[in-house]
C-alpha positions, 0 to 999 in steps of 0.5 A, a space after each residue: 500500500 502506498 499513499 497518493 503524492 497529492 492528497 495522501 489517499 491510500 492506494 494499492 501498489 499498482 494504482 497509476 491514478 488516484 481515484 480521489 484526486 485523479 493525480 498521476 502517480 510517479 513510480 521509482 525503480 524501488 517501487 516497482 522492484 519486487 520485494 526481496 524474499 529470504 533465500 531458500 538456503 536460509 530456510 533450509 538451514 533453519 529447518 535443519 537446525 530445528 530438526 536437529 534440536 528436536 532429535 536431540 531432545 527426543 534422544 534425551 527423552 528416550 535415555 531418561 525413559 530407559 533409565 527410569 524403566 530400569 528401576 533404582 540402580 544398585 549401590 556399590 558401596 
């Protein structure tokens, strides 16, 4: 969303003429350029790291469950 340069009315990004004051819009290269999106490599890295954290937490939970299911450990003293 952009604002009209003449009257300040809110416009859609691709509007060439303001419907309120009929003022023509001038577009710069930055206005017409597509918005940059995060690279796919960063998205993949994020999900790999999240998956690794989940796997480590699951492994810790399994080890704790196994130790608890064995019962009390014998004392060697």
